DRENDO-1510 file (C-alpha; in Angstrom, 1 decimal, always signed):
<recs>
REC; n; res; u; v; w
REC; 1; MET; -25.4; -20.3; -5.0 .
REC; 2; GLN; -25.9; -19.7; -8.7 .
REC; 3; PRO; -24.1; -16.9; -10.4 .
REC; 4; ASP; -26.0; -14.5; -12.7 .
REC; 5; ALA; -25.1; -14.1; -16.4 .
REC; 6; ALA; -22.1; -12.0; -15.6 .
REC; 7; GLY; -20.8; -14.5; -13.0 .
REC; 8; ALA; -21.7; -12.4; -10.0 .
REC; 9; ALA; -23.0; -13.9; -6.8 .
REC; 10; PRO; -26.5; -12.5; -6.4 .
REC; 11; ASN; -27.3; -14.2; -3.0 .
REC; 12; LEU; -24.1; -12.9; -1.5 .
REC; 13; GLY; -24.9; -9.5; -3.0 .
REC; 14; ALA; -28.3; -9.5; -1.3 .
REC; 15; THR; -26.6; -10.4; +2.0 .
REC; 16; PHE; -24.2; -7.6; +1.7 .
REC; 17; TRP; -27.0; -5.2; +0.7 .
REC; 18; ARG; -28.9; -6.1; +3.9 .
REC; 19; CYS; -25.7; -5.8; +6.0 .
REC; 20; ALA; -24.8; -2.4; +4.5 .
REC; 21; GLU; -28.4; -1.1; +5.1 .
REC; 22; ALA; -28.0; -2.2; +8.8 .
REC; 23; VAL; -24.6; -0.5; +9.2 .
REC; 24; LEU; -25.1; +2.7; +7.2 .
REC; 25; THR; -26.7; +5.8; +8.6 .
REC; 26; PRO; -27.4; +9.0; +6.7 .
REC; 27; PRO; -25.8; +10.6; +4.9 .
REC; 28; LEU; -24.5; +7.2; +3.7 .
REC; 29; ILE; -26.7; +5.2; +1.3 .
REC; 30; ILE; -26.2; +2.1; -0.9 .
REC; 31; ARG; -27.2; +1.6; -4.5 .
REC; 32; ARG; -27.3; -1.5; -6.7 .
REC; 33; GLY; -26.0; -1.2; -10.3 .
REC; 34; ALA; -24.8; +2.4; -9.9 .
REC; 35; ALA; -22.8; +3.8; -12.7 .
REC; 36; LEU; -19.6; +5.6; -11.9 .
REC; 37; LEU; -17.6; +7.7; -14.3 .
REC; 38; TYR; -14.3; +6.4; -15.7 .
REC; 39; GLN; -13.5; +9.6; -17.7 .
REC; 40; VAL; -14.5; +13.2; -18.0 .
REC; 41; THR; -13.8; +14.8; -21.4 .
REC; 42; VAL; -14.4; +18.2; -22.9 .
REC; 43; ASN; -15.4; +18.8; -26.5 .
REC; 44; ASN; -13.8; +21.2; -29.0 .
REC; 45; ASN; -15.8; +24.0; -27.4 .
REC; 46; LEU; -14.3; +23.2; -24.0 .
REC; 47; GLN; -17.6; +22.0; -22.6 .
REC; 48; VAL; -17.8; +18.9; -20.4 .
REC; 49; THR; -19.5; +16.2; -22.4 .
REC; 50; ILE; -21.2; +14.3; -19.5 .
REC; 51; ASP; -23.2; +15.2; -16.4 .
REC; 52; PRO; -20.9; +14.3; -13.5 .
REC; 53; ARG; -23.9; +14.3; -11.1 .
REC; 54; HIS; -25.8; +11.7; -13.1 .
REC; 55; PRO; -23.4; +9.2; -14.7 .
REC; 56; ALA; -24.9; +6.7; -17.1 .
REC; 57; ARG; -23.6; +3.4; -18.3 .
REC; 58; GLY; -22.3; +3.7; -21.8 .
REC; 59; LYS; -21.6; +7.4; -21.4 .
REC; 60; SER; -18.1; +7.3; -19.9 .
REC; 61; ALA; -19.4; +5.3; -16.9 .
REC; 62; PHE; -19.1; +1.6; -15.8 .
REC; 63; GLN; -21.8; -0.1; -13.8 .
REC; 64; THR; -20.9; -1.5; -10.3 .
REC; 65; ASP; -22.6; -4.3; -8.3 .
REC; 66; LEU; -23.1; -2.3; -5.0 .
REC; 67; CYS; -21.8; +1.2; -4.2 .
REC; 68; ILE; -22.0; +3.1; -1.0 .
REC; 69; PHE; -22.5; +6.8; -1.5 .
REC; 70; GLU; -22.4; +9.8; +0.8 .
REC; 71; GLN; -25.4; +12.0; +0.0 .
REC; 72; ARG; -24.1; +15.7; +0.1 .
REC; 73; ALA; -27.3; +17.3; -1.3 .
REC; 74; ALA; -30.4; +16.2; -3.1 .
REC; 75; ASP; -28.6; +15.8; -6.4 .
REC; 76; ILE; -25.0; +15.2; -5.1 .
REC; 77; ALA; -24.0; +11.7; -3.9 .
REC; 78; ILE; -20.3; +10.9; -3.9 .
REC; 79; PRO; -19.2; +7.3; -4.2 .
REC; 80; ARG; -17.2; +6.0; -1.2 .
REC; 81; VAL; -17.0; +2.2; -1.5 .
REC; 82; VAL; -17.6; -0.2; -4.4 .
REC; 83; LEU; -18.3; -3.9; -3.8 .
REC; 84; GLU; -18.1; -6.3; -6.7 .
REC; 85; PHE; -19.3; -9.9; -6.4 .
REC; 86; LYS; -18.0; -13.0; -8.1 .
REC; 87; THR; -18.7; -16.7; -7.3 .
REC; 88; LYS; -15.1; -17.6; -8.2 .
REC; 89; ILE; -12.3; -15.3; -9.4 .
REC; 90; THR; -10.1; -15.8; -12.5 .
REC; 91; THR; -6.9; -14.0; -13.5 .
REC; 92; HIS; -9.1; -12.2; -16.1 .
REC; 93; ASP; -11.5; -11.0; -13.4 .
REC; 94; ILE; -8.6; -9.6; -11.3 .
REC; 95; LEU; -7.1; -7.8; -14.2 .
REC; 96; THR; -10.5; -6.4; -15.4 .
REC; 97; TYR; -11.6; -5.2; -12.0 .
REC; 98; SER; -8.2; -3.8; -11.1 .
REC; 99; ALA; -8.3; -1.8; -14.4 .
REC; 100; LYS; -11.9; -0.7; -13.8 .
REC; 101; ALA; -11.0; +0.4; -10.2 .
REC; 102; ARG; -8.0; +2.4; -11.6 .
REC; 103; LYS; -10.3; +4.3; -14.1 .
REC; 104; HIS; -12.8; +5.1; -11.4 .
REC; 105; LYS; -10.2; +6.3; -9.0 .
REC; 106; GLN; -8.8; +8.7; -11.6 .
REC; 107; ILE; -12.2; +10.5; -11.3 .
REC; 108; TYR; -12.9; +9.8; -7.6 .
REC; 109; PRO; -9.5; +9.7; -5.8 .
REC; 110; TYR; -11.1; +8.9; -2.5 .
REC; 111; LEU; -13.0; +5.8; -3.8 .
REC; 112; ARG; -12.3; +2.4; -2.2 .
REC; 113; TYR; -12.9; -0.7; -4.4 .
REC; 114; GLY; -13.1; -4.4; -3.6 .
REC; 115; ILE; -14.2; -7.8; -4.6 .
REC; 116; ILE; -16.2; -10.4; -2.6 .
REC; 117; ILE; -15.7; -14.0; -3.7 .
REC; 118; ALA; -18.6; -16.2; -2.8 .
REC; 119; ASN; -17.2; -19.7; -3.5 .
REC; 120; GLU; -13.6; -19.4; -2.4 .
REC; 121; LYS; -12.4; -20.3; +1.1 .
REC; 122; ASN; -9.1; -18.4; +0.7 .
REC; 123; ILE; -8.0; -15.5; -1.6 .
REC; 124; PRO; -6.2; -17.2; -4.5 .
REC; 125; SER; -2.5; -16.3; -4.9 .
REC; 126; ARG; -3.2; -15.0; -8.4 .
REC; 127; PHE; -5.1; -12.1; -6.7 .
REC; 128; PHE; -1.9; -10.9; -5.1 .
REC; 129; LEU; +0.1; -11.4; -8.3 .
REC; 130; HIS; -2.2; -9.6; -10.6 .
REC; 131; ASN; -4.0; -7.0; -8.5 .
REC; 132; GLU; -2.8; -3.4; -8.9 .
REC; 133; VAL; -5.4; -1.1; -7.3 .
REC; 134; LEU; -8.1; -3.1; -5.6 .
REC; 135; ASP; -8.2; -2.2; -1.9 .
REC; 136; PHE; -9.8; -5.3; -0.4 .
REC; 137; CYS; -10.9; -8.8; -1.2 .
REC; 138; VAL; -13.0; -11.2; +0.9 .
REC; 139; ALA; -13.1; -15.0; +0.3 .
REC; 140; ALA; -16.6; -15.6; +1.9 .
REC; 141; ALA; -17.0; -19.4; +1.5 .
REC; 142; SER; -15.3; -20.1; +4.9 .
REC; 143; TYR; -18.0; -18.1; +6.8 .
REC; 144; LYS; -21.6; -18.7; +7.8 .
REC; 145; ALA; -24.0; -15.9; +6.9 .
REC; 146; ASP; -23.9; -14.3; +10.4 .
REC; 147; ARG; -20.1; -14.2; +10.3 .
REC; 148; VAL; -20.2; -12.7; +6.8 .
REC; 149; ARG; -22.4; -9.9; +8.1 .
REC; 150; GLU; -20.0; -9.2; +10.9 .
REC; 151; ILE; -17.0; -9.1; +8.5 .
REC; 152; MET; -18.8; -6.9; +6.0 .
REC; 153; SER; -20.0; -4.5; +8.7 .
REC; 154; TYR; -16.4; -4.1; +9.8 .
REC; 155; ILE; -15.1; -3.7; +6.2 .
REC; 156; ILE; -17.8; -1.2; +5.3 .
REC; 157; ARG; -17.1; +1.0; +8.4 .
REC; 158; GLU; -13.3; +0.8; +7.8 .
REC; 159; GLU; -13.4; +1.5; +4.1 .
REC; 160; VAL; -15.8; +4.5; +4.5 .
REC; 161; ALA; -13.5; +5.9; +7.1 .
REC; 162; THR; -10.5; +5.4; +4.8 .
REC; 163; SER; -12.4; +7.0; +1.9 .
REC; 164; ARG; -13.1; +10.1; +4.0 .
REC; 165; LEU; -9.4; +10.4; +4.9 .
REC; 166; LEU; -8.4; +10.0; +1.3 .
REC; 167; GLU; -10.9; +12.8; +0.4 .
REC; 168; GLN; -9.2; +15.1; +2.9 .
REC; 169; ILE; -5.8; +14.2; +1.5 .
REC; 170; ALA; -7.0; +14.7; -2.1 .
REC; 171; PHE; -8.4; +18.1; -1.4 .
REC; 172; GLU; -5.5; +19.3; +0.8 .
REC; 173; LYS; -7.4; +19.3; +4.0 .
REC; 174; ALA; -5.0; +16.9; +5.8 .
REC; 175; SER; -1.3; +17.1; +6.5 .
REC; 176; ALA; +1.1; +14.5; +7.8 .
REC; 177; HIS; +4.7; +14.0; +8.8 .
REC; 178; ILE; +4.6; +10.2; +8.1 .
REC; 179; PHE; +2.7; +8.1; +5.6 .
REC; 180; ARG; +2.6; +4.3; +5.5 .
REC; 181; ASN; +0.7; +2.1; +3.1 .
REC; 182; VAL; +0.1; -1.1; +5.2 .
REC; 183; ILE; -0.9; -4.5; +3.8 .
REC; 184; ARG; -3.0; -6.7; +6.2 .
REC; 185; LEU; -3.8; -10.3; +5.6 .
REC; 186; GLU; -6.5; -11.5; +8.0 .
REC; 187; LYS; -7.8; -15.0; +8.6 .
REC; 188; ASP; -10.7; -13.6; +10.6 .
REC; 189; ILE; -11.9; -10.3; +12.0 .
REC; 190; ASP; -11.2; -11.6; +15.5 .
REC; 191; THR; -7.5; -10.9; +14.8 .
REC; 192; LEU; -8.3; -7.2; +14.1 .
</recs>
C-alpha cells in the first residue's frame, strides 16, 4: 500500500469508507476530507467570524481524512467520529494528531477521534507515551480485509454510541452517580 503525499493510507481509507457506508444508517453519514472547526472567535463588534455550519480549511478549521456526521437538518451535520489514516506512525504524528484532536474537542465536546495505522501489526509503545486525547488506535496490518471490516464496524458503532453519550453529558441531559474512564487493550474483537 502506497501512502499519499501526506503519508496517509488511501487504500485503507477506501476500505473504511466502504465499511462505514455499510454500517451507517441515516441520520449518520460519512464525508472524506471534511473540515472541522478548531476555534470560534468573535471580532471587535462581538460577531462570530466564521460560519459554524460550514467550516472551511484555512478559516479556523482543520481537514480530516474521514468523518462520520449525524445529519440533524439540511444544513446541520454534527461530527461524531474522526478517522485519520497513516501507513506508519511517528512520535511527531502522535503529538500532531493528539493536538489536533484536542482543538476539535474544544469545539465539539462529544467528538471521538482516532488513528488507523495501515502497516503496523501492533500499536507502538510511543503511542501510549505521547497520546493525550486520541480515543482509539487500530494497527491494521495484522488483519485481512474482511477482519478489518469487522473490527471497524464494531469501532464505528461503539464510538458513535460513546459520542452520543458524551453529547448528553456535555449538554446536561445525563446524570450519574459513578463515572469511570476505562482503558481497553484488545488483541482482537473476539475478546470484546
